[in-house]
Each structure stands twice: as C-alpha cells, then as structure tokens.
C-alpha positions in Angstrom: 4.4 14.2 -6.5 2.7 14.1 -3.2 2.9 11.5 -0.3 5.3 9.3 1.7 8.8 9.1 -0.1 9.9 5.8 1.7 12.5 3.4 1.2 10.4 1.1 -1.0 9.8 4.3 -3.3 13.5 5.4 -3.2 14.6 2.1 -4.4 12.6 2.6 -7.6 14.2 6.1 -8.4 16.8 6.2 -11.2 20.4 6.2 -10.3 20.4 9.7 -11.9 18.3 11.3 -9.3 20.6 13.6 -6.9 18.1 15.7 -4.9 14.8 15.9 -3.5 13.4 19.0 -2.3 10.1 19.2 -0.2 8.3 22.4 -1.0 7.5 23.3 2.6 8.8 23.5 6.0 10.5 20.4 7.2 10.8 17.2 5.2 9.0 14.6 7.5 7.2 12.9 4.3 10.7 12.2 3.0 12.6 9.1 4.6 16.1 11.1 4.7 17.8 7.8 6.0 16.8 5.7 2.9 17.8 8.5 0.7 21.2 8.8 2.2 21.7 5.0 2.1 21.2 5.2 -1.6 24.5 4.5 -3.4 26.3 3.0 -0.5 27.1 -0.7 -0.8 28.8 -2.6 1.9 29.8 0.6 3.6 31.8 1.8 0.5 30.7 4.8 -1.0 30.3 4.8 -4.8 30.3 8.0 -7.0 26.6 8.6 -6.2 26.9 9.5 -2.5 23.1 9.3 -1.9 20.1 11.4 -2.7 20.3 14.7 -0.9 17.2 16.1 0.9 16.0 19.6 1.3 13.2 21.7 2.2 12.0 25.3 1.8 11.8 26.4 5.2 9.5 29.8 5.3 7.7 29.4 2.2 4.4 28.5 3.9 4.7 30.9 6.8 2.5 33.7 5.4 -0.3 31.3 4.3 -0.2 29.5 7.6 -0.6 32.8 9.5 -3.5 33.8 7.2 -5.4 30.5 7.9 -4.8 31.0 11.6 -6.1 34.5 11.6 -9.1 33.4 9.2 -9.9 30.5 11.7 -9.7 32.9 14.7 -12.0 35.5 13.2 -14.4 32.8 12.1 -14.6 31.5 15.5 -15.0 34.9 17.0 -17.9 35.9 14.9 -19.6 32.4 15.0 -19.1 32.2 11.1 -19.8 28.4 11.3 -23.4 28.9 12.6 -24.3 31.4 9.8 -22.9 28.9 7.0 -24.9 26.1 8.5 -28.1 28.2 8.3 -27.4 29.4 4.8 -27.0 25.6 3.9 -30.3 25.0 5.5 -31.9 27.6 3.2 -32.1 30.6 5.8 -30.5 33.6 4.2 -31.7 36.1 6.7 -28.7 38.6 7.9 -30.2 38.3 11.5 -29.0 34.7 11.6 -25.4 35.9 11.4 -24.8 36.6 15.1 -21.3 37.4 16.3 -19.8 38.4 19.5 -18.2 41.8 19.9 -14.6 41.8 21.1 -14.2 43.4 24.8 -11.4 44.8 26.5 
C-alpha cells in the first residue's frame, strides 16, 4: 500500500496487525505515534502493545546514487535540449550539443 498511514487509517486496521515496515529509508509516511498508541487504553497496556514500525535503511541507496549521476550527466551533456528537439521532430545528431568537461 502507498500513501500516508495516519491515525485514522491505523484505527481501521485489524487487531491482529503487529508490524508495519516501510520499504525505504525512514518512515515519514507512517504516523509512528498513532501506531504506538494502538492497544493502549487509559494508560494500561493490553496484550497488544501497539503496532511496531520499522524501515529498510539502505535499500534505495544504490538507486538514488544512480539517479543522481544520471541527472548530473544529463545536465552536463545538455540532454534535455536534445530530447526537446527530438520531440519537435528534429532528429539530426548535430542538435545534441554537449559541453566537454574541463580541468
């Protein structure tokens, strides 16, 4: 599931739900406080001590680095201009101008 996991959504989860794992770095889309409150009534802990929240740190590190390098190279090679001209119907290689890296 995608999107914000807030207090309203948590209130509709079944009592059998024990864990939520966000597949990415951090869990800013999950209201961890609302999950922790689940199963606590009048400050007395029930057998369900709330929904535990975790994440998978490091799983998107390589993909993020790849995207960053791709964007950097695209900016250096003026890639956006070439794509724009191709979409306008100009397919000449001379339109794909780029800058050489200098020391």
